[in-house]
SELUMLO-912568 format. One line per 5 residues: number of its first residue (from 1); their letters; for each residue x, y, z of N, C-alpha, C. Coordinates in steps of 0.1 Angstrom, whole numbers. Each point is the difference from the previous one (the first is absolute). Layout:
! residues N
NUM	a	X:Y:Z:X:Y:Z:X:Y:Z; ... $
***
This chain:
! residues 181
1	msegl	999:606:1010:-12:8:0:-11:-9:-7; -11:0:5:-11:-9:-5:-5:5:-14; -4:-9:-8:-6:3:-13:-13:9:2; -7:-2:11:-11:8:3:3:15:1; 11:3:7:4:14:2:5:6:-14 $
6	iavle	7:-8:-8:4:4:-13:-13:4:-8; -10:-9:1:-12:3:-8:-7:12:5; 0:3:13:-6:12:5:7:12:-5; 13:0:1:8:12:-5:-2:2:-15; 0:-11:-7:-2:2:-15:-14:5:-3 $
11	risgk	-10:-5:7:-14:4:-3:-2:14:4; 5:5:11:-3:14:4:9:9:-8; 12:-3:-3:9:9:-7:-2:0:-15; -4:-12:-6:-1:-2:-14:14:0:-7; 10:-2:8:14:0:-4:6:-14:2 $
16	pvrry	11:-3:-8:7:-12:3:7:0:14; -1:-10:7:6:-1:13:15:-4:-1; 9:7:7:14:-4:1:1:-8:13; 7:-11:0:2:-8:12:12:4:8; 1:13:1:10:7:8:-3:14:1 $
21	stvdf	6:7:9:0:15:1:14:4:-1; 3:13:0:14:5:0:3:8:12; 13:1:2:6:8:11:12:7:-6; 6:9:8:11:8:-5:-2:6:-13; -11:8:-1:-3:8:-12:-2:-9:-12 $
26	grekq	-5:-12:2:-3:-9:-11:12:-8:-4; 11:1:7:12:-7:-4:0:-15:4; -8:-3:10:1:-14:6:-14:-5:1; -2:-13:-4:-13:-6:1:-2:-6:14; -12:1:5:-4:-6:13:-10:-11:-3 $
31	pdcls	4:-13:0:-9:-11:-4:-11:-3:9; 0:5:12:-11:-3:10:-13:8:-2; 0:8:-11:-12:9:-2:-5:-2:-14; -12:5:-2:-6:2:-14:-1:15:-2; 0:3:-13:-2:14:-3:-6:2:-14 $
36	viype	-5:12:-3:-4:4:-13:5:14:-2; 2:4:-12:4:14:-4:-13:7:-3; -3:11:5:-12:7:-1:2:15:-2; -9:7:-8:2:15:-1:0:6:14; 10:9:1:1:7:13:-13:7:5 $
41	searw	-6:6:-10:-13:7:4:-11:-9:5; 1:-13:-3:-11:-9:4:5:-10:11; 12:1:4:6:-10:9:-7:0:13; -3:11:5:-7:1:14:-14:-7:-1; -7:2:-11:-13:-7:-2:2:-15:0 $
46	lldel	10:-5:-7:3:-14:-1:3:-5:14; 9:7:7:4:-4:14:-13:-2:9; -8:10:-1:-12:0:9:-9:-12:-4; -2:-3:-12:-8:-11:-5:6:-13:4; 13:-1:-1:7:-12:3:0:-3:15 $
51	rkslp	1:10:8:0:-2:15:-14:-5:4; -10:3:-7:-14:-5:4:-1:-15:-2; 9:-5:-9:-1:-14:-3:10:-9:6; 9:6:8:11:-8:6:-4:-9:12; 4:-12:0:-2:-8:12:10:5:11 $
56	pgfva	-3:-4:13:9:3:10:14:-6:-3; 10:7:5:14:-5:-2:7:5:-13; -7:10:-6:6:6:-12:-2:15:0; 10:7:-6:-1:15:-1:2:4:-15; -5:11:-3:1:6:-13:5:14:1 $
61	figtt	8:5:-10:6:13:1:5:4:-14; 2:13:-1:7:5:-12:15:-1:3; 7:-7:-9:14:-2:1:8:9:-8; 9:-6:-8:9:8:-8:-7:10:-10; 5:12:1:-5:11:-9:11:6:-8 $
66	qwlge	12:-2:4:12:5:-7:8:-12:-5; 1:-1:-13:6:-12:-6:15:3:-4; 9:-5:8:14:2:-3:7:-12:-5; -7:-12:0:6:-12:-4:-2:-3:-15; 2:-12:-4:-2:-4:-14:-15:2:-4 $
71	ekhdg	-9:-3:9:-14:2:-4:-3:15:0; -7:4:-11:-5:14:-1:-15:-1:-2; -7:7:8:-15:0:-1:-6:14:0; -11:1:-7:-8:12:0:-11:-3:9; 2:1:13:-9:-4:10:7:-3:13 $
76	vevvl	-8:-4:10:5:-3:13:-3:-15:3; 6:-5:10:-2:-14:4:-10:0:11; -10:-9:-1:-9:-2:11:3:-15:4; 2:-1:13:6:-13:5:-9:-6:10; 0:-13:0:-7:-9:9:10:-10:6 $
81	gkgkd	0:0:14:9:-9:6:-5:-5:14; 7:-9:5:-4:-5:14:4:10:10; -9:2:10:3:9:10:-11:0:11; 3:2:12:-10:0:11:-6:13:2; 8:11:-3:-5:13:2:7:10:-10 $
86	qfdiv	-4:13:0:5:9:-9:15:2:1; 6:-3:11:14:2:2:9:-10:-8; -7:-11:-3:7:-10:-9:2:6:-14; -8:10:-4:2:7:-13:14:6:0; 5:6:10:13:6:1:11:-11:-1 $
91	rlart	-3:-11:6:10:-11:-1:0:-6:-14; -12:-2:-6:0:-6:-14:7:10:-10; -2:13:2:6:10:-9:14:2:3; 5:-5:11:14:2:5:4:15:0; -10:8:5:3:14:2:11:3:10 $
96	dacny	8:9:-3:10:5:9:4:14:-2; 6:6:10:6:14:-1:14:-2:3; 8:-7:-8:13:-3:4:9:12:1; -3:11:-7:8:12:2:-2:6:13; -11:-4:7:-2:5:14:2:-11:10 $
101	dlfae	5:-11:-4:3:-12:8:-13:-5:6; -11:0:-8:-13:-6:4:-3:-11:-9; -4:-11:5:-4:-12:-8:-14:-3:3; -5:-10:-7:-15:-3:0:-5:-1:14; 6:-7:9:-5:-1:14:0:13:7 $
106	diiqr	10:8:-2:0:14:6:-11:8:-5; -3:-1:-13:-11:8:-6:-13:-5:6; -2:-13:0:-12:-6:5:-3:4:15; 11:1:8:-2:4:14:-7:13:0; 5:10:-8:-6:13:0:-14:0:-5 $
111	lekyh	-3:-8:-11:-13:-1:-6:-10:-6:10; 5:-10:7:-9:-6:11:-4:10:10; 9:9:4:-2:10:10:-12:9:-6; 1:4:-12:-10:9:-6:-13:-8:0; 0:-12:-4:-12:-8:-2:-7:-1:14 $
116	hsfgi	8:-3:10:-6:-1:14:-5:13:5; 5:11:-4:-4:13:5:-12:5:-7; -1:-1:-13:-12:5:-7:-5:-8:-13; 8:-10:-3:-4:-9:-11:5:5:-14; 7:-9:-7:5:2:-13:-4:-12:-9 $
121	difha	0:2:-13:-2:-10:-10:11:1:-10; 10:-9:1:11:0:-10:-6:-5:-13; 2:7:-11:-5:-4:-13:11:-1:-11; 11:6:3:11:0:-10:14:-2:8; 8:-10:-5:13:-1:6:9:-5:-11 $
126	etdti	12:5:-1:10:-4:-9:14:3:6; 10:-1:-8:14:1:5:2:10:11; -4:13:-3:3:11:9:-12:8:3; -12:-5:-3:-12:8:1:-11:-8:7; -8:8:8:-12:-6:6:-10:11:0 $
131	efdli	-13:-4:-4:-11:9:1:-11:-6:9; -6:8:8:-11:-5:8:-11:11:1; -12:-5:2:-11:9:3:-1:1:15; -5:11:6:-3:1:14:-14:-5:2; -2:-9:9:-14:-4:3:-6:10:10 $
136	gfptd	7:4:9:-3:11:9:10:11:0; -3:12:5:11:10:-1:6:1:14; 13:3:0:7:2:12:-6:12:8; 0:0:13:-6:11:7:8:12:-1; 14:-1:-2:9:11:-2:6:-2:-14 $
141	laafa	-6:5:-10:5:-2:-14:14:7:-2; 3:11:7:13:7:-1:11:-10:6; -3:-6:11:10:-9:6:2:-12:-9; -11:-5:-6:1:-11:-9:9:3:-12; -2:12:-6:8:4:-12:14:2:4 $
146	kdlfd	3:4:12:14:2:5:6:-14:2; -8:-10:5:5:-13:2:3:-7:-13; -9:2:-10:3:-5:-14:13:6:-5; 2:13:1:12:6:-4:12:-6:6; 0:-2:13:11:-7:7:2:-14:-5 $
151	fcpdi	-10:-7:-3:0:-14:-5:5:0:-15; -5:9:-8:2:0:-14:3:14:-5; 12:6:2:3:14:-4:-2:3:-14; 1:-10:-9:-1:3:-15:-13:5:-4; -11:-3:8:-13:4:-4:-2:15:1 $
156	vlqgv	9:6:9:0:15:1:11:6:-8; 13:-5:2:12:6:-6:0:-1:-15; -6:-11:-6:-1:-2:-14:-14:0:-5; -9:3:9:-14:0:-3:-7:13:2; -8:1:10:-9:11:2:7:13:5 $
161	gtvea	12:-1:5:8:11:4:0:4:15; -12:-1:7:0:3:14:-9:-10:7; 2:-1:13:-9:-9:8:-14:5:0; -2:13:0:-13:6:-1:-7:-4:-13; 7:0:-11:-6:-4:-13:-3:-15:1 $
166	leeai	8:-8:6:-3:-14:2:-13:-2:8; -1:8:11:-12:-1:8:-13:4:-8; 1:10:-8:-11:4:-9:-3:-10:-10; 10:-6:-6:-3:-11:-10:-7:-12:6; 4:-3:12:-6:-12:6:-15:4:4 $
171	adtgk	-2:12:5:-13:4:3:-9:0:-12; 5:4:-11:-8:1:-13:-3:-14:-6; 9:-9:1:-1:-13:-7:-3:-12:9; 4:1:13:-2:-12:8:10:-11:-3; 10:3:-8:10:-10:-4:14:5:4 $
176	vylww	9:-10:1:14:2:3:8:-7:-11; 9:7:-6:9:-6:-10:14:2:6; 6:-12:3:14:0:5:10:-5:-10; 11:6:-2:11:-6:-8:13:5:5; 9:-9:-1:14:3:5:9:-1:-12 $
181	d	7:11:-3:8:0:-12:15:-4:4 $
***
């Protein structure tokens, strides 16, 4: 990673830059990326500011938020890495749903379908979690909520309780929070 990118991340965040990010709930270092630890309540702001300054060929996202490794932080990881598009975020984070026999490329395939249908913006990815904003809304929000439930049952079964509640949450926030337990 270039010294220029390190300087940009340090200037915008005001935090020391780590010459790695983490995967597997912070248990493993990913040397291909840069990261800073930032207060969770301000991480989205930092991400938005960082994305404005990125040259082509790089992606930024919120990474590890749950620290199960030796590193323990009061904050979340904001990551900068090489990538041609937002789907490389899922690859860099090594997101999977192994309990459902879904791996990064399977997840990306579904996210690409959503993106081509109405547009999404992936802003958070880690071991078993992905968050994205809807750029446009699906024409049939009920069918989209059902598709999300089929893809990621835990968001209903361990989350909002019903597909209808999921549909309502998406309508209210314009965001989707996926996690596979």
